[in-house]
Structures are given as C-alpha cells and as structure tokens.
C-alpha positions as CSV (number, residue, x, y, z in Angstrom):
1,M,0.0,0.0,0.0
2,D,1.1,3.5,-0.7
3,Q,2.7,5.3,2.3
4,R,0.8,8.5,1.6
5,A,-2.5,6.7,1.7
6,L,-1.6,5.0,5.0
7,F,-0.6,8.4,6.5
8,F,-3.9,10.0,5.3
9,M,-5.9,7.1,6.8
10,I,-4.2,7.4,10.2
11,A,-4.6,11.2,10.1
12,A,-8.3,10.8,9.3
13,A,-8.7,8.4,12.3
14,V,-7.0,10.8,14.6
15,A,-9.2,13.7,13.5
16,A,-12.2,11.5,13.9
17,L,-11.2,10.7,17.5
18,L,-10.8,14.4,18.2
19,T,-14.5,14.9,17.6
20,T,-15.1,13.2,20.9
21,V,-13.1,15.8,23.0
22,I,-13.9,19.0,21.1
23,D,-16.7,21.3,22.2
24,D,-20.0,21.2,20.2
25,T,-19.4,24.6,18.7
26,L,-16.2,23.6,17.0
27,R,-17.0,19.9,16.3
28,Y,-17.3,20.6,12.6
29,V,-13.6,21.3,12.2
30,P,-12.2,17.8,13.0
31,E,-15.2,16.3,11.1
32,L,-14.3,18.2,8.0
33,V,-10.6,17.4,8.4
34,A,-11.4,13.7,8.8
35,I,-13.5,13.7,5.7
36,T,-10.8,15.6,3.8
37,Y,-8.1,13.1,4.8
38,A,-10.3,10.2,4.0
39,V,-10.8,11.5,0.5
40,L,-7.1,12.2,0.1
41,A,-6.4,8.6,1.3
42,A,-8.7,7.2,-1.3
43,A,-7.3,9.4,-4.1
44,S,-3.8,8.5,-3.1
45,Y,-4.5,4.8,-3.1
46,L,-6.2,4.9,-6.4
47,D,-3.3,6.9,-7.9
48,W,-0.8,4.3,-6.5
49,R,-2.9,1.4,-7.8
50,T,-3.3,2.7,-11.4
51,N,0.4,3.7,-11.6
52,K,1.6,0.3,-10.2
53,R,1.1,-1.5,-13.5
C-alpha cells in the first residue's frame, strides 16, 4: 500500500477521534478534516494502484 494513503488514513482516524473531545461549537472542524483526509487517502490509493502497472 502507498505510504501516503496510509498516512492519510491514520490522520483521518486521529481527526475522527478528536471529535469526541472537542466542544460542540467547533465539532465541525475535525469532522471536515477527517473527511478531507479520507478523500485524500482514497485518491492517493487509487493513484498508486493505477500507476503500479
């Protein structure tokens, strides 16, 4: 697996865990960061998979 995709998946998990300790008024920030990192992980993995051949 691509190292970038692995990093983005871990970063998305950490951001998702932060939603449990953040105040309700700012909860959207780690949620958006987690979604962004998940999309980046998927794009990075797909890029690695198509260029592997």
